[in-house]
Structure formats: structure tokens, C-alpha cells
C-alpha positions in Angstrom: -0.1 -0.1 0.1 1.3 3.5 -1.0 1.1 5.4 2.2 2.9 8.5 0.6 0.3 9.2 -2.2 -3.4 8.5 -0.5 -3.9 10.1 2.9 -4.4 8.1 6.0 -8.1 8.7 7.0 -8.9 8.9 10.8 -12.3 8.8 12.1 -12.5 10.6 15.6 -10.4 13.8 16.8 -10.0 13.0 20.5 -6.7 12.4 21.9 -6.0 9.2 20.3 -7.0 10.3 16.8 -5.1 13.6 17.2 -2.0 11.6 18.4 -2.0 9.3 15.3 -2.4 12.4 12.9 0.4 14.1 14.7 2.7 10.9 14.4 2.0 10.5 11.0 2.2 14.1 9.9 5.4 14.4 11.5 6.9 11.6 9.3 5.6 13.7 6.2 2.6 11.2 5.5 -0.7 12.9 4.3 -3.3 12.5 6.8 -7.1 13.8 7.1 -9.2 13.3 10.4 -12.8 13.7 10.5 -14.8 14.7 13.7 -18.5 15.1 14.3 -18.1 17.7 17.2 -17.6 21.3 16.1 -14.5 21.9 18.2 -12.1 19.8 20.7 -14.5 18.7 23.5 -13.7 20.2 27.0 -16.1 17.9 28.7 -15.2 16.1 31.9 -13.3 13.0 30.6 -9.9 11.4 31.3 -7.5 13.4 33.6 -4.6 11.0 34.4 -1.2 10.9 32.4 1.0 8.2 33.5 5.0 8.1 33.2 5.5 6.4 29.8 2.8 8.5 28.1 4.5 11.6 29.3 8.0 9.9 28.2 6.4 9.5 24.8 5.5 13.2 24.4 8.7 14.5 25.9 10.6 15.4 23.0 7.9 17.2 21.1 7.3 19.8 24.1 3.7 18.4 24.5 4.8 17.0 28.0 6.0 20.5 29.0 2.4 21.8 27.7 0.8 19.2 29.9 2.7 20.0 33.0 2.1 23.7 32.7 -1.6 23.1 32.5 -1.7 20.1 35.1 -0.7 19.2 38.4 2.2 16.8 39.3 1.0 14.1 41.6 4.1 12.4 43.1 2.0 9.9 45.5 -1.4 8.2 45.5 -3.3 6.2 48.1 -5.9 3.8 48.9 -7.5 4.9 52.2 -10.0 3.7 54.6 -12.2 6.7 55.4 -13.4 5.7 59.0 -9.9 5.6 60.4 -7.9 7.6 57.8 -5.6 4.5 57.6 -3.9 4.5 54.2 -1.3 2.9 51.9 0.4 5.5 50.0 2.5 4.6 46.9 5.4 7.2 46.0 6.2 7.1 42.4 9.8 8.4 43.1 11.0 4.8 43.1 10.6 4.8 39.4 13.2 7.5 39.0 15.5 5.0 37.0 12.6 3.8 35.0 11.1 7.0 33.5 12.0 10.6 33.1 8.6 11.5 34.9 8.2 9.5 38.1 4.8 11.0 39.0 1.2 11.0 37.8 0.2 14.2 36.1 -3.5 15.4 36.5 -4.4 17.5 33.7 -7.6 17.6 31.5 -7.3 15.4 28.2 -8.5 18.4 26.3 -5.2 20.1 27.0 -3.3 17.2 24.9 -6.0 17.5 22.1 -5.3 21.3 21.9 -1.4 20.9 22.0 -1.5 18.2 19.3 -4.1 20.1 16.9 -1.7 23.3 17.3 1.1 21.1 15.8 -0.8 19.8 12.8 -1.0 21.4 9.5 -4.1 23.5 8.8 -6.9 21.6 7.2 -6.0 18.1 8.4 -8.7 18.0 11.0 -12.4 18.6 9.6 -14.6 19.3 12.4 -18.6 19.3 12.1 -18.1 16.4 9.7 -19.7 13.2 10.6 -18.6 10.2 8.7 -21.7 8.3 7.5 -20.3 5.1 6.3 -16.6 3.5 5.5 -15.5 1.1 3.0 -12.4 -0.4 1.7 -11.3 -2.6 -1.6 -7.9 -4.0 -2.9 -6.7 -0.3 -3.8 -7.6 1.7 -0.7 -10.3 2.8 1.8 -13.3 5.4 1.7 -15.3 7.5 3.8 -18.7 8.9 2.9 -19.3 12.3 4.3 -22.5 14.4 3.5 -20.6 16.3 0.8 -19.3 13.1 -0.8 -16.7 10.2 -0.5 -13.1 10.7 0.4 -10.5 8.0 -0.6 -7.4 7.0 1.5 -4.7 4.4 1.8 -5.7 3.0 5.3 -8.5 3.9 7.7 -8.3 4.0 11.6 -11.2 4.1 13.8 -10.8 6.2 16.7 -14.4 6.9 17.3 -15.2 5.8 20.7 -17.4 3.1 22.3 -20.0 3.1 19.3 -17.5 2.9 16.7 -18.6 3.0 13.0 -15.4 1.6 12.2 -15.5 -1.4 14.5 -18.7 -2.4 12.9 -17.2 -2.4 9.6 -14.2 -4.4 10.7 -16.6 -6.9 11.9 -15.0 -7.1 15.5 -17.0 -8.6 18.4 -17.2 -6.6 21.5 -15.9 -9.4 24.0 -16.7 -8.7 27.6 -19.6 -6.9 29.3 -20.8 -3.9 31.4 -20.4 -3.4 35.1 -23.7 -3.4 36.9 -23.1 -0.1 38.7 -23.3 3.5 37.3 -20.4 6.0 38.1 -21.0 9.5 38.8 -18.3 12.1 38.0 -18.1 15.6 39.5 -15.7 18.6 39.7 -15.8 20.8 42.6 -13.6 23.6 44.0 -14.6 22.4 47.5 -11.2 22.1 49.6 -11.2 18.6 50.6 -7.6 18.8 51.6 -8.6 20.9 54.5 -10.9 18.3 55.9 -9.2 15.0 55.2 -5.6 15.0 56.7 -2.8 13.6 54.5 -4.6 13.6 51.1 -2.7 12.8 48.2 -3.3 14.2 44.7 -5.2 11.0 43.8 -7.1 9.0 46.5 -9.3 5.9 46.3 -11.3 5.6 49.4 -13.1 2.8 51.1 -16.2 4.4 52.8 -19.1 2.8 55.0 -21.4 3.0 52.1 -19.1 2.2 49.3 -16.2 3.9 47.5 -15.3 7.5 46.5 -12.4 8.6 44.5 -10.8 12.1 45.0 -8.6 13.3 42.2 -7.0 16.9 42.3 -6.5 19.0 39.2 -4.8 22.5 39.4 -8.0 24.2 40.4 -10.8 21.7 41.3 -11.1 18.1 42.6 -12.7 15.3 40.4 -15.1 13.3 42.6 -16.2 9.9 41.5 -18.9 8.0 43.4 -21.7 5.4 42.7 -25.5 5.8 43.1 -27.2 4.3 46.3 -28.7 0.9 45.8 -32.2 1.5 44.3 -31.4 5.1 43.1 -32.3 5.8 39.5 -29.5 7.4 37.4 -31.7 10.7 37.2 -32.1 10.9 40.9 -28.4 10.0 41.6 -27.4 12.9 39.3 -29.5 15.6 41.0 -27.3 18.3 42.8 -28.9 17.5 46.1 -28.2 14.0 45.9 -24.6 14.4 44.9 -24.1 16.8 47.8 -25.8 14.4 50.2 -23.3 11.5 49.2 -20.4 13.5 49.5 -21.5 15.3 52.7 -21.4 11.6 54.3 -17.7 11.7 54.0 -17.1 15.3 54.4 -20.1 16.9 56.3 -18.8 20.4 55.4 -19.4 19.7 51.7 -23.1 19.5 51.9 -23.3 23.0 50.2 -20.4 22.4 47.7 -20.2 24.3 44.3 -20.8 21.7 41.6 -19.1 22.7 38.3 -19.6 19.6 36.1 -21.4 16.2 36.4 -22.0 13.2 34.4 -23.2 9.8 34.8 -22.1 6.8 32.7 -22.1 3.1 32.6 -18.7 1.5 32.9 -17.6 -1.5 30.7 -14.8 -4.2 30.5 -14.5 -4.9 26.9 -11.9 -5.6 24.1 -12.5 -5.9 20.4 -12.1 -9.5 19.0 -9.8 -8.0 16.4 -8.1 -4.6 15.8 -7.7 -4.9 12.1 -9.5 -6.1 8.8 -7.4 -5.3 5.8 -6.5 -1.6 5.6 -9.0 -0.9 8.4 -7.7 -0.5 12.1 -8.9 0.2 15.5 -7.3 2.3 18.5 -8.4 3.5 21.8 -12.0 3.3 23.1 -13.1 1.8 19.7 -10.8 -1.1 20.6 -11.2 -1.4 24.4 -13.2 -0.1 27.3 -12.2 -0.3 31.1 -13.1 0.9 34.4 -11.5 4.4 35.1 -10.0 3.1 38.5 -6.4 3.6 37.9 -6.7 5.8 34.6 -5.6 3.6 32.2 -7.9 4.0 29.3 -6.8 7.2 27.6 -3.1 6.3 28.3 -3.5 2.8 26.6 -5.2 4.6 23.6 -2.2 6.7 23.2 0.1 3.8 23.4 -2.0 2.2 20.7 -1.7 5.3 18.4 2.1 5.5 18.7 2.6 1.6 18.1 0.3 2.0 14.9 1.9 5.1 13.9 5.2 3.7 13.9 4.4 0.5 12.0 2.7 2.8 9.4 5.6 5.0 9.1 8.0 1.9 8.7 5.5 0.5 6.0 5.7 4.0 4.2 9.4 3.8 4.4 9.6 0.5 2.6 9.0 -2.3 5.1 6.6 -5.0 4.1 2.7 -4.7 4.8 3.1 -7.8 6.8 4.7 -5.7 9.7 1.2 -4.2 10.4 0.1 -7.5 11.8 2.3 -6.8 14.7 -0.2 -4.2 15.8 -2.8 -6.4 17.1 -0.2 -8.6 18.7 1.4 -6.0 20.4 -1.5 -4.1 21.8 -4.6 -6.4 22.0 -2.9 -8.7 24.6 -1.9 -5.7 26.4 -5.4 -4.3 26.4 -7.0 -7.5 27.5 -4.4 -8.3 30.3 -3.1 -5.0 31.4 -5.4 -2.3 30.5 -8.8 -4.1 31.0 -7.5 -6.7 33.5 -5.8 -4.2 35.7 -8.5 -1.7 35.8 -10.9 -4.7 36.5 -8.6 -5.7 39.3 -8.8 -2.2 40.8 -12.3 -2.0 40.6 -12.8 -5.5 42.2 -10.5 -4.0 45.3 -12.2 -1.0 45.7 -15.6 -2.7 45.4 -14.9 -4.9 48.5 -17.2 -4.3 51.2 -16.4 -6.8 54.0 -14.4 -4.9 56.8 -12.2 -7.8 57.2 -11.4 -8.2 53.6 -10.7 -4.4 53.3 -8.4 -4.3 56.3 -6.4 -7.5 54.8 -6.0 -5.8 51.6 -5.0 -2.4 53.0 -2.4 -4.4 55.1 -1.0 -6.1 52.1 -0.8 -2.8 50.1 0.9 -1.1 53.0 3.6 -3.7 53.2 4.1 -3.4 49.5 4.3 0.6 49.8 7.0 0.1 52.6 9.2 -2.0 50.6 11.0 -0.3 47.9 11.5 -3.2 45.5 8.2 -4.3 45.9 6.8 -1.0 45.5 8.7 -0.5 42.4 7.5 -3.6 41.0 3.9 -2.6 41.9 4.2 0.7 40.4 5.8 -0.5 37.2 2.6 -2.4 36.5 0.0 0.3 37.7 1.8 3.0 35.9 1.8 1.2 32.7 5.5 1.0 32.1 5.8 -2.9 32.4 2.7 -3.5 29.9 4.4 -1.1 27.2 7.8 -2.8 27.6 6.1 -6.1 27.2 4.3 -4.8 23.9 7.5 -3.7 22.6 9.0 -7.2 23.3 6.2 -9.1 21.5 
């Protein structure tokens, strides 16, 4: 396939699609991106950047942009609310494994803006829904409202309801968790009421779990509806404030800036490729947000696929494109979806004895530098990225 003549077509201008477009454009390949929305969405979505993702963007200056608009978080913790006991993990033990031994809390829209600013004008078409996709021996095509566009290959970065995944014929393996998740942002100063908070906190409470993640100017709060509560009722401001006030009574009048409720999935596409069509990001895998692995895993997909396409454009045989699924699908299944599922199961434990036993286990790991490093290599996605490269 001639990737230098006909453009690579990308459906979706989220952080994954834009990462692909930027990497391919850097190599001099023609690219076209089609996005339904009118502009980069600044909605309440991913906000955790793991060390290897920051390493990947470092040379370009994008990591510096993210740091300037985000909050460096050197530690994270799992916490028992009733007593304040916690296991705290210090990412500085990864200083020999990464140039960025911390998590960065930053809105994903900042990454999208930085990538868009580095793309040539006209590469991304906003307000342009793709109506259908197709491929033949000579290339691919997307059908838009104003007619078809031809290209060399097509990459679906179009999310959970991916049109491209349907065209590839990939099945959604896995399922959905029974509970909904409510995500809220607020400027309420939780750090003044819960001593010893980190920038990222996963908290066992008497009634379930709450996550508190601190961005530069706000806290992100994740919680679940009460048993028997409808999604509509759970999303009411009064219900959200009441749920948070059970943890911090002073928050009963907190300012709610953003809110959304969503169903969480654990799914992996049965294949990432058919012919000239590929999948990446949420079009290829969906996981629990516990641990912040979804967006980062999609970015790693984008780097892996872009690098293979660049090699083909430079003369490598098309056969190497088969490496994409070998490198990334196993990691999505075992590391991204698998670890996120384990994180969810750990936090969803309700038995007090089980919680205490798990907390003691995690405290022992955190207190042992070698054990902590091994644990954080996995949870920070460094080990998974290394395994993918070795496949």
C-alpha cells in the first residue's frame, strides 16, 4: 500500500486520533481526520497521564505543555475513610525507569489542543460526521455528507460506538459492570478536611467507595448511586451533595461545576484489524476508570500503530502491520482492562475484614522499595508498554 500518495483517514479527533495524525504528519505522511463535534470537547473525561505517556510526548514539548496546565502528583493512596489509615505509593521509586516518576493530573482536552496546534491547517475537519466506511484492494473510503473521500488506510478512533469497529466486523468481548459511575468536579477544598490526602485517592467508605483526584483548580469526585437510586435521581445536585457530605459533612453546600453519569464497561474488540482498517483507543477497548488507564492505553495504541505505518511508508513490507494487534490487543486484555478490573474489584470490596487485609497487604508493598517499584511498574503502565514492545 502506498501511504505517501493517498492520505491515512482517521475517524475521531479525540486525543487518540490526534496523536495518530500528529505522529504520521511528523513523518511527512498525508493525513485527514474527521470529527463529528464542532471543536475539541472540553467535557469531563480522562485526566490522568501516566509516566510512560509523558515520556512518549517529552521530546515534542507536549509534555511541557501538559505539565504547565496540570498538577504533578508524586504520590497516590488507597484509604480507609473511617480511620484515615492508608497505603500511600510514592512514584519516586521509578526514577530510574522514567523521566517522569509521577502522575500528572490534567484535562485530556489540553493534550488535544497541543496536538491540534502542531498539525498542518486543514488536516482536521470538525463538524464532519462520517456516514459510512468501506475498503477495497486499492484503498479505503469514507462517505461524508458532501461526498466520499479516498485514502490508503482507515483508523477508527471513534469511541465505544465505533462505526469503524462495526465495519471491521469485530465483536465486543466482555461486558458492562452493574453499577453506574457519577463524575463531578468541584472547587471544594477536601484537603482541608481529610488530613494527609494525596493528589489521587481511592477511598473505602462505609457506604461504598469514592475517588478524589486533584487538578490544578478543582477536585474530581467519582462515586456510585445508592442501591435502588435511579440514574436521574443520583445525578441531582442535592443527591450528589448528600453523598459527598456523608464523607465530609462540610461539603453539603459544595459548588458543583460539572457532572455526568455513565456506565462502565470491560470490553476488548475481538480483532483490531481487517485489511486496511484498524481500531485504536476506546474503539478497541473499554475499561473501568479506576487507575486511569484507558486514555493512556489508547495513546500507546496510537504510537505503536503510527510507527508501524511509518515503517511501511519507508519501504517495510505490509506484513509488519500484523504486529499491531499482537502488540496491543494482549496488553489491552491483560493490562489495561485486566488491571482496571482488578482495581475495581479491590475497591468494591465491602467486607471490613477483607478491606483491612487488603490495606495491610498494600501497606507492606508500599513500605518495601523493591516491591513498591514492581507494583508501580505495573500500575503506571511501564511494564505493559515494555511487554508490548517485546512481543
